[in-house]
N, C-alpha and C positions, 0 to 999 in steps of 0.2 A: 460179651453176656453185658447187659445192662447191670450195672449195682442195683437195680431191685429187684431182678431175675436172680441174680446172685444171694443174697438176703436171704431172698424166700427161702431157697434151695438149700440154703446154711441155716434158717430158722428149723425147716423141717428134722433134715438130720439132728440138729442140736436135741430139740422134741423129743425125737425118736431114741436117742443114745440115753438121755438123761432119765427116759420113762422106763429103757430097761435098766436102767442104776437103782432107777425107784424102785423096781421089781425084786432086783436084788437083795437091797436093804432090809425091803417087807421080810426075806426068808433071815435074813440075818440079824435081825431086830439092831439096827446099826446103820444108823443117817450118816455117820462119821464117814463113812466109806465117798460120800457125795467132794469132799473138800479133797478129795487122793484126783480126782478128776477134771479139779476147776485147771489147774495148768493144762495138763493133756489137751483138754478140748479147744483151745486155743489152737493148738496147733492143728488138731483136725480141722476147725476152721480156715487157718492159714493156707493148708494143703490140698482145700474145697476149691481155693480161689485159685490155686496155681494150677488144679486142673481144668476148671470150668470158667475160669475170668476170663482168659482169652487174650490179657494185657502182654505185648510185648516187650522184650528187655529181659534183662539179669533180674531186675529187683525183686520180683514176686518169689522167686525160688530161692533168693538171699536172706528174705524177709521169712518166709515159712521154714530155714535151715535154722535161722535164730529163736524163732517164736518159740520152734521144736526141742530145743537147746533149755531152752528157757522153762519150758512146759516140763519135760521131760526131769530135769533138776529138782524142779519145785513138789512135781508130786512125787517122786520118789523118797525126798527128804520128809516131807510127809507122812510117807509109808512107814521108813526105817522109827520115824518120832513116835508115830500110834500103834507100831505093829507091838500085838500084846495085851494093849488099854483098853478099858472099857469106853464104853462110846461118850466122846463128847459133853462137857457138862451144859454148853448151850443148848444143845439137842437133846439131853436127860430132862432140862428143866421143859421144854417146850412138852416132851413125851408124858412128863408127868400132871401138865398142866391141863393136856387135850384127853389122856387116859384111851379109852379103846379108841377115841376118832382120830389119836395121832397120826395112825398108817394113810388112811386118806388125806389128812391133812398133810403133809409132811409132802404130798404130791405135788401142790399148786404154790405151800410157804417153805420149798427147801430145792429140790428139781426143777420144777419149773421156774421158779424164782431164776435161780441159779444158771438153767436156760436162758432166759430172757437176757439179763446181764451181761453173759457171754457174750449172745447176741450184737447189744449194746458196745460194749466195751470194743470188739472187736473191727467198731467202721472202720479205722485206716486202713485192717486189711482185706477187708471186702474193697472198700472204694480203691485200694492202689492198685488189687487184681481187676477189676473190673474197669478201670483204665484203657482208654480207646488207644490214642495215641502217646504210649509210656515214653516219656523221655527217658536220655542211656541214662547211664549210673554218673553220678558226676561227687563234686564235693562236701553238695548235703547229704547225699548219701554214707560216705565218710564218715562224718559227723555224725551221723546216727546210728549208724554202727558201732562205732565206737563207744553211744550214750549204751547201746543194748548192752553190750558188752562189758564196759562197764558196773552197769546196771546188776549183771547177773554176779560180776565178780564181787562186786560189795555183800550183796543179799547173801550167796554164798559165803563167804569168810563169816557175814555176823550171825549166820546160822549155824554154822562151826562151832563159833564160840561160844554163842548159848549153848548147842550140845555139849561141848564139854564141860562147860558150868555146870550144869544140871545134872549130871553125872558124878561130883563130886559132891561127896555127903557133907563135907563143909561150909558147902553151899546153901544149907538149907535153910530160909527164911532172911537168906542174905539176899543179897540186891545184885548185877554185874553191873560193873561201872568201870570195868578196862577194853584194853581192847578198842573197837566200833564203839562199843557201847560208853564209853567214855565222852563222845562229841553226839552221840544222838542215842534217845532214850528205845527208840525203833531206828536203828538201821538196816533191820532187813527190811520193812516196809520204803523206806527211803528208795533201798535197790530197786524193788518193784515199782515204782514211781519213776525211777528214773529210764527203766528199760519202755516202762510203755509211753513216755514222751519222745524215748528215741524211736521207736516204731509211727510213732504218730509224727514224727519228722520224716520218716518215708511216705509218709501221704501226703507230705506236701510237698517234696521232690517230687511228686504225681501231679502237682497241680491239683491236690486232693483237700482243699482247704479243709474242708469238715472233719476232719480226720483226725484233726486236737481233740474232739469231742469227746473219742475214744478215752485218753488219757489222761483228759480233763475229769471224768466221770470215775476214773480208777483212784485219783489220788481224793477225788472227795470221799471217795468209799472207805480207803485207807484212813482218810483222816477223822473222820466224823460215822462213819459208820462201823462197819466192821472191824476196823483196826486199831489204832492209837484208842480213840473215844470207847470203846466197847472193851478193852484188854485194860483199861487205867480205871473202868470201873469200882473195880475190887481189890485191887492189886497193891492197893494200901492199908486192906484189911492182912492180906496173907504175908505183910512183909512190911514189917516199922520202919526198917531205912531209907523208904521208895520217896516219902516225901522229903527229904533230905537232898535225894538223887534228884527227885522233880525241881528243886530248887536251885541245881546249882546247874543241867546238863538242859540242852537242847531238846524239844519232843519231837523234830523232827528233821529237819536240816541238819546236819554235823556241824557243830559252832564249837571253838575252845571254853570247856567250861568254865562257868561263872566263878568259881573255886575248887582250891583243891582239895580234892576226895580226901583226903586226912587215913582216919584211919580205916575209911569203909574201903580203903582199895583192897582188892583179892590179891 
């Protein structure tokens, strides 16, 4: 199957699934459920490619398994983190801004937007699945798989450290600056980026160089749109220690702190 045909089918499946999720969100009056589907949606794309793409070799299956592990871990993490919580404040602000129109507006500003982003970011998955004469697995695939697994472990450990920190009553108003968070202010986002550059490398191993577009877009979103930039807009107001944390800790790529945390170490 050609890349264009596979991308068209993938776009249709994503549109239908996100539309169904939108209907559920109207009934629940909670748009936050879209976040739970973000990771699993990529797993769906990967398995569609595996089933329909027609590429030979073991690469599409290996990638589908790795993406499923990444997507399910992320979805389950967000489910347990958000369980019993009200709608995310970002969507709450949008709901207050649009009033009675928010139900309709959320269809294209949240759900179809995310469907489109999943389609674009998953370019490596679609390209390698649609590759005609897919090369056999080689050293580049081993490096790619290692990067994906490293990224999954990195973000899993970072999320676990943050969850433990938030559950400690003594952490209220303070800043997590131990573990992986000592070397990066957003190690979970960094791990996410490593996963996607590994997946892009799988695409390159299939001689599909445009695959680097997917991880580049994901990294841009993590750094400038929905990740680092968005989170740090208000966090200093809620945590006075964060300014000092910024001064000594790398924003994204893990690096040695510029000076000791001192009294702020938890």
